[in-house]
N, C-alpha and C positions, 0 to 999 in steps of 0.2 A: 682533495674532495672533487668528486665527479659530478656534482650537481650544483644548481644555482640556489642560493638562499641569502637573505639579508643578515641573519644571525645563525650561529651554529645550532643544530638541533640537539635537544637534550638526549641523554642516554636512556633515561627512564621517564615514565609518565604514570599518572593515575588512570586506571581503567576498571570497568565492570567486567568481570570474568565469569562466564557460565561454565560451571564444572559438573552440572547435572540438574535434574528437576529439583526445583526449590533450593538450589544451591548456587546462588549468584553472589559474588563477593567483590568488594572494592579492594583492588590490589595494586601494587607497583608492577609495572609491565615494561618491557623493553620498547622504547619509542621507535617508530619506523624510520628508516633511512632510504631515500629513493635510489633506484637504479635507473638505467636508460629508459626513457619513455614513461617514467612513473611520476606521480604527483603526491606530495604530502601536504595535508591541510591541518590547520588548527581547528578542531571541531568547535563550532559556535552554538549549534543546537541539534538535538537528536530526538526524534519522536519514539514513543513506545507503541508498537503496532499490536494488533490483536494476535498476530502470529507469534510475536515475542511472548505474549502472555501464555499462549497455548504451549509454547516450548517450555516456558517456566513451570507450567502446571503438569507437564509430563505427557502431553498428547502423543499418541502412537506414531503419528506422522513424523515427529521429530526424534523420538527415542526408540521406535521400532516395536514390533509385536511378533506374533507367530507367522505373519504373512509378509513382512517387509523389514528392511533395514532402516534404522532411523536416519533422518536427514541431518540432524545436528551432530557435530564432531567436537566434543569438548576436549580440552579447554579452549574456549573461543570467546572473543569479545562480541557481544550482540550489537544490533543497531543498523538498520538499513534505510531509515528515513532521516536525512541529515543535510546540513550545509556546513561548509568550513571555509576558512580563509587560507589561500595558497601561501605556504611558507617555504616550500622547496620544490624545485623542478628538476627532474632527472634530464639527462641529455636528450634533446629533441622534444620533450614533453610540451614546452611552451608553444612551439610552432604547431605541433600536432593538434593541440586542443584550443589554440587561441587564448591561452591563459598566461597571466603575468603574476609575479609576486604581489600579494596584497588583494588580488581578486577574490570574490566570493564564488565558490564553485560547488557543484554537486556531481554525483556519479550515478548512473543507472544502477538499479539494485543487483543486476546480474552482470557478472564478468564472463563474457563468452570465450570459447576456445578459438573461434574463427576458422576451425578446420573440419568440423563435423558436417554431416549431411545438412543439418538445419542451418548452421551458420553460412554455409556456402550458398544456400538458397535465400538468404536474407531473413531467415526466421530465427535470428539469434537468440530471442527470448526463450526458445525451446531447446537451447544448446544441450547436447548430449553430455558434455563434459564440463559445463560452466558451473560457477558457484555464485550463490546469492550472498552478499555481504551479511556477516553476522551469524552465520551458521556453520561455515566450513573454515578450516584452519588456513586455507590459501586465500581467504578473503575476509580478514578480520573487520568487524563492524565499527560503528561510530560512538559507542558508549565509552569514550576515552578522550584524553586531551588531544591526541593526534591520531590521524588516520592516513593510510596509504591507498592511493588509487593505482592498481596494477597497470602495466603497459597495455593490456588488452581491454581495459575499461572504456566505457562511453561517458565522457565528462562534458559538462556544460558550465558556462559562466552564468552567474546569477546577478541580475541588475541590483545595483546598490540601493535602489528605491524600495526594494522588498525587505520588510523587517525580518530579521534572522529567524525568529521563532515562527514566522509565516512561511519562510523558505523551506523549513523542515517538512512542510505539508506538500511540497511538490511531488514527492514520490507517491503517496497515497492518491493524490489527485490524478497523476498520470495513470495509475492503475484503474481508477474510476472511468477515465476517458476511454481507455481500451475496452473496458466492459461494455460501455455504451456503444462504441463502434461495433462490437460483436452483435449487438441487438438489431442493427440495420433499421433504425427507427425511421418511419415515414411520416409525412405531414398529418395524415388523418388518424394516426395510431393513438390508442389508449395504452399508455405505458405505466406499469406498476413497478416501483422499486421497493423491495422489502428490506428495511433497515436504514435508519438515519444516523448511523455512527459515522466515524471519520471517512470511511470509504464510501458509504452510501451517500453522504452529503456531496462528495465530489461527483458521484454519478448523477445526482439530481441536477447539479449546476451544469454538467456536460449535456445531459439529456434535454435540459431547458433550451440549450442553444440549438438543438435539433428541431425545435418548434413542433412537438407532437400536439395532437388535438387536446389530449388531457394527460397530465402527469400526476399520477397518484403515488403517494408515499405511505408506507405502513411502518409503524413503530409503536412500541408499548410505553414510550416515554413522551408525554405531551410537550415537555421542554425541548426535546430533540425535534419533535414535529414542528415546533415553532421556528427552529433554525432552518428546517427543511423548507418551510414557506419562504424564508428569506433567500434560499438558494434557487427558488423558481418553481416549487411544487404548486399544483393547482388544487388538489384534493388531499386532505390529511385524514388518515384513518388509524384508530388505535384498536388493535385486536382485543384488548382487554374490555373495550366498551361496546364494540359492534361486531357483527359477523362480517368480516371483511370480504369473504368470498361472495356472500349474498349482495353486499353493497356494490362490488365491481360488476357482478352479473346484471344488477338492476340498471347501472349507468351505461351498460353496453347492450341493452335490449336482449339480454340473456345469452349473448354470444361469448362474452369473456374478453379479457384484455388481449391486445395484439402482441405485446412484449412484456415479459416478466423477468426482472433482474433480481437475483437472490444475493443479498449482502448482509445477512444476519449471522450466518455461521451456525444456525440452529436447524436440526433435521426437520422440524415441523414446518419450517418455511418452504421446504421443497414440496411436501405434500400439498400445502396451501396453494403454492403456485400452480401445480398441476391441475388443481380443481378450478382455479379461476381463469386460466388461460384458454383462449379460443382454439378451435380446430385450426390446424396449419399455423399456429402461433410460434413465436420464438422465445425460448427459455434460455436465459444466460445464467450460468452458475459461476460465481466468483469465489465464494467463501472457502476458507480452510476449516473443515469440520473437525470437531474434537473426536467424533466417533463415526463409524460407517452409517450410511443412510439407507434405509430399506423403503421401497415404494413399489407400486404396481406398474411395471413397465408396459403393460398392455395399454395404459392411457397414452403413453408416449407413441406407441406404434399403431395398433389396430384401431384404437378409439379416436385419437386426435391427429395422428401423423404430424407430430411436433418437430420443429427444428431445435435441437439441443446443442447449445454452444458453451464451451468452457471459456474462461478468461483468465489469463496468467500474466502477471506483471504489467508493465506499461510501455510496451515497445512503440517507438516512433512518436510518443506522446509527451515527452518531457518539454520540448519547446512550446507545445500548446499549453501545458500546465503552467509553465513560467509566465506565459503571456496572459493567461486568465487571471492569475494572482496579481500580476503587475498592473492590469487594467481595473482591478477592484471588482471583479465579477463574483466574488464570494464574500460572505460576511466573516472574514478571517478572525476578527477579535472574538466572535462567538463560537468559532470552531476550535481554535487553540485556547483551551480554557485554563491550562495550568502550565507554569514554567517553574521547574524545580532545579536546584543544583544537583550535580551528578551524584554527590554523596547521599542524596535522598531518593535513590533509585527504587528502594523498596516501597517507599510511600507512593511513588509513581506507579509501580506495578499494582499495588493494592487499589489505587484509584481506578485504574483501567479494569481490574477484575470486578470491582463493585459496579461500575458503570452508571451510577445514579448521581454522581456529582461532576463528572467530567465528560468531555468529548475527546479532544486530542490533548494528551499529556506530553510535554517535552522536558528534556533534561539539558542543562547547560554545564558543560565541563569547565 
């Protein structure tokens, strides 16, 4: 045996396997065995992400269309929001990552190649050849009893003080922090965050730490807006009840918000943001859209000369996310609303799709 472990790893394990849209199955799957520099964890909690749902539903980004090849490569084990207990360490992995058997650990959602143009420039989250856990066959995800962190992964120890189902939120929170960083928020800014789902709530907590003049949150669910308030929002607006563009214009003397961060995944939120943002404002787009978005690009250029920033993954943000949760800066018991056994994955997917009873749904293998 070329690795360190307290007990032998099993040959087989239970895993959710994605075989196609609407075709996810609980199966017996070969348990991972670590090579040099690799880590195996016993998965303790894994979240169901909005991108997991869109993959399940057959969105073109994941399965392809006339214009692009799909991102998902079945059969694959989904799951990129997770925490696990270290049960085996390949040669050199413990020293490389500062991990020991029994530690709780996470891994950034992308496994970079470290050789492409982006990786060599420190922009590893845009790696030309990397894989995000849970979609590609060279980076199986966490909806399983065990999971392997490849030698190229970025891994972190999770403090024992963080409840395991809260630790599964580190990944979406890191993504939210990165999106807020892309907004370049200033002290006097009026900031609008569209969407108070799991990602949006992390953005709200991170934006609150930037101390903008006014932090406005938009969502069509009053219960989620109430959680947004606990995350640091100043103004809560429900588009079902008020004209949110008009309200933002009124509170900014007709200029519009300085920063608009889109976290709904709905095309209408893009048009809404372009209408309520001021000239020379900053628009941050994070969502994975189910379908292409059409808008008048003249607004972006000739009319308002906007700064349009994308946001992808959570680079350099995991230590910050871990610290925020450890310090109790988010109402985690209100964000993580459901904890289900792995076998109830279909119920979890249905809860996320409905969206009216849950915020963050986690599975426990």
